[in-house]
N, C-alpha and C positions, 0 to 999 in steps of 0.2 A: 434264095438263088445263089449259087456258088459263083464267086467272082475272083477268088484267089486260091493259091495253093495252101496246103496245110500249114506250112511254115512261113507263108508269105503275107501275113496280115499287114505288114508294114507297107506293102506295095499298093494298097488301096488308098494310102494317104496322098494328099497333094504334095508337090515337090518341097515346099518350104517346111512342112511338118515332118516329112520323111527325112529330110536332111538333119533336122534338129534331133530327132529321136535316134537316128543312126549314130549320133555323136555321144550319147549317154554311155556311161561305163558298161562294158560288155556283161559283167556279172549282173548288173541291174536289168539290162535288156533281156537276159536269159530268164530272169525271175519275174518279169513284168506281168501284172495281172489286169491292170486297167490303164487306159489312156483316156482322159477326159478333155474334150475339146469344146469350149464354150465361146461363142463369138463375143468379142469385146472383154473377155475375162481370162485370167491366167491359164496357160497350158499346164495340166496337172497329170501326174502319173501315180499309180499305186502298185506296190510290190511287197509281198510278205507282211501285210497288215500295216505298212507304213506309206505315207503319202508326201509327195514333194511337188513343188512347182519346178518348171524347167525353163532355163534361159534360152535365148536365141542361139547360144553356142553349145547347147546340150548339157549345161551344168545344172545340177540339182540344187535347189535353194528353198528355204522356208519363207523368203521375203517376196511378198506379192509384187512389189514394184520392180523387182529384178526379172520377173518372168516374161516369156514371150506371150504376146496377146494375139490370139487368132483373129483374123479379120473375116469379113463376109465372104471374100473370094475363097478362103480356105474351106469354109463350110460348103459353099456351092460346088467346088471341085470334088470334095469328098462325096457329097450326095449324088453328084453326077455319076461317079464311078460305081457307087453302091447300087444305084438303080439302073445301071447299064444304059444311062442317058435317056431313060424313059420312066418318069414318075408314074405314069398311068399303069404300066405293067407291074409295078410294085405296090399297087394300092392296098392289097390285103396286108402286106408286111407293114406298111406305113400305118395302117389302122391299128395294128397290134403294138406299134411303138418300138419295133426293133427290126433289124435285118440280120440274118445269119449268113456269114460268108463261109467258103470252104475251109475245112479244118475245125469247124465247130465254134469259131469266134463269133460272138454275138455283139452287134453294135446297137446300143440303145439310142433312141431319138427323143428329143424334147423340142417343143415348139408350140404353135397355136393349133388347138384342136378344132375340127369342123364337125358339128353335130347334125345328125339326121334322125328325126323322130326321138330326140332326147338321148341318142347314143352316138358315140364317136364313130364317124365314118372314115376319116383320115386325118393326117397331120399336114399343116401348112406352115410356112415361115420357120422351117426347122433350123435352129441355131445352137443346138446342144447335142453332142455325140459322146457316148460312153462305149469305148471299145473294150470288151471283156475277153481276154485272151485265154483260150482253152489250152491246157497242157496235159499231156499223157504222162502219168506216173505209175508205171507198171510195178506191181508188187505191194501196193499200199493196202490191199484187202487181205493179204496173206494171213495175218494173225487173226483177222476177223472170221474167216471162213469156217474154222472148226466150231465156232459158236452158233453157226447158222444151219448146221446139218440136222436133217430129220432122218434118224437112223431107221425108223419104222418104214418109211416110204423110200428110202435111199434117194432122197432129194434134199431140197433145202426148205426151210420154213418160209411162210409168207413174211416178208421183211419190209419194214418201213425205215428209211434213212431220214433223219430229222436234223436240220441245222438252220441257222440264220443264213441269209444270202451271202455268198462268197466264202463259205466255210468248208467247201470240199464235197458237197453232195454229188454233183455230176461226175467229178473225178473218181470218187469212190464207186459210184454206180458202174462207170465204164470198166473199171478194173474187176469188179465183181462179175460183170457179164463175161469178161474174158476168162476168169477163173472157173466159173460154172460151165461155160462152153467147152473149155479145154480139159476139164476134170482136175483142176488144181485145188484139191480140197485141204491140203496141209494137215492131214490127220494120219497117224501111223496105222490105224486100223481100217482105213477107207481106201479102196482101190476101184471105186466106181468109175465108169467111163463118164466123159462129159455129157451134159444134157443139151437138148435142143433149146436154144434161147431165141426169143423174138423180142426185138427192141422197137418200140414205137417212139420214134425220135421226132417229136412234133417241132422242136426248135432247131433240129439238125446239130445239136451240141454233143450228144453222147458219142455218136459214131463219126460225126463230121464228114458225111458222105459227099462225094463229088460224082454226079451222074449215077447215083445209086450205089456207088462203091465206097465203103468206109475208108477214111484216111487213118483212123485210129485202129489199133488191134483190139477188136471186140470178141475174138475167139473164132475157132475153126468151124463151129457148129451154130453160128449165129446168123439170123436173118434180120434185116433192118427195113422198116417201113419209114421212109424219110419224109419229113414235112407234113405228116398226117395228124389230125387231131387225135388225142389219146383214146377217147371213148370209141370212136369209129375204128381206129387202128387196132385196138385190142381185139375187137370182134373179127376184123378182116384177117388178122394173123391166125387166130384160132381156127377159122374156117379154111384158110388156104395153106398154112405152113405147119400146123399141128405142133406148136411149141410145147416143151415141158415147163418152161419158165418164161414169163413175160416181164420185161423191164421197161418202166416208164419214169419220166422225170417230172418234177414239179406238179404233183398230182393233188387234186382237191376239189375240183368243181363237181356239181351235182351229177352231171352226165358221166364224169369219170368214175364216181362212186358206183353208179348203176352198172357200168360196164365191168368194173372190177368185181362186183358181186357175181355177175354172170360168168366171168373168167374163173373165179374161185370154185363156183359150183360146176364148172365144166372140167374140173380136175387139174387145172393149170396153176402152178405156183406163181406168185407175183412178188416182184421186188420193185418198190416204188420209193420216191423221195418226196418230201414236203417241207415247206418253210416253217420253222418254229424254233423256239429257244430250248424247249424241253418237252417231256412227255405230257405234263399237265397242260401246257399251252396248246399243244396239238390236239389234245382231247377236247378242248373247248371250241375248236373250229367247227362250224356248222356242217360242212360237207364230210370231212374225213373223221371228225370226232366220234360219231356213232360207231364207225368201224373199229376204232381204237378201243372204245369202251366195251364193245361186244367181244373183244379178244380175237378179232379176225387176224390181226398181225401177231403172230406168235413170237416174232423177234422185232424189237424196236431199237434202232441204233441212233444214238445222239452224238453228233459231231460238233465240236466247238474249236475255235482257234483264237489265240491271242498272240499277235505277231507271228513268230515262227514256231509256236508251240500249239499242237493239237491235243485235245482230250477226246476220248471215245468211251462211251458208256453203252452197255447192252442190257436190254430188259426183255422179260418174257411177256406173254399176253396179259398177265395180271399186274404188269408194270413193276415187277420185282427185278432188282438188279441181278445180273448173272455173274458179275465179276467185279473186282475192285477197279475203279476208274484207272485207265492207263493213258499214256501220253505218247505223242509222236513229235519229234523235232525234225523239221525238214532238213534233208541233205541234198545230194545231187538228184537230178531227175532219175526215177527208177528205183531209188532207195526207199526203204520203209523200215522204221525202227520203233514199232509199237512196243 
């Protein structure tokens, strides 16, 4: 449910927390990736792989006793805004453990689970929040695109983006969708037009839609199915929007695998992401592993980050490296230096 503007995640915070975070250094605020709010425990932020506590004056510190300690009222006010003053209407999001606000920012929730027939039905006594801030970095896929081109079909290869959490999968997917849609292939011998792209944005993070309209630039020829489960969404887009390429994030459940097989056999190229440290680890996962081992993904891209340094490795369907590992040091938003 969208409750903030693309750049306005800070406005969902209660006044006390908003005032504190508004006082942290501007450079840190612009690079912020996570804000962790835990009732009765120190306020913590994460940026570029580093983590600090924050004092009541907005000063970064490594000392727990110096940090601001969120109180119960902070959590209640934040949850009230996130649920638009109605926990009942947000029951499905609470069951999944997160709420996505406009701009693609995901707010993870922790508290006491309520079980129905042995499965989580919803959360109660929510006392922990993790605001994961989405940022658009146009151009980061520029050097990757030539390695993904399928010259025989004048399209792209079925591609899997692999990385641990918070190492750049969604940011890379978003820029790849834009490049494919706008025909930004970055190859001297390629002048193909852009392809029709369909994004199944189950968590509203790739496109950051507000009332169905993307807040991020995902390309001129891109259609987005927002807030829809991936398996169902892939089939819906194939039937209704005839995409050339489907883009999905955090793929791996059994139903996702089945839908992806159908999409591939329908002649649609697929770009997906999945959590994993490397190709070997992803190949052992029960859902997606058989697709990797069968060579369905003819390009596998592994992303990793240590502080401000990213490494990127590209493999073919036989898990052979296509190039020497390259790195990317982050600069200003919009810059890419692979």
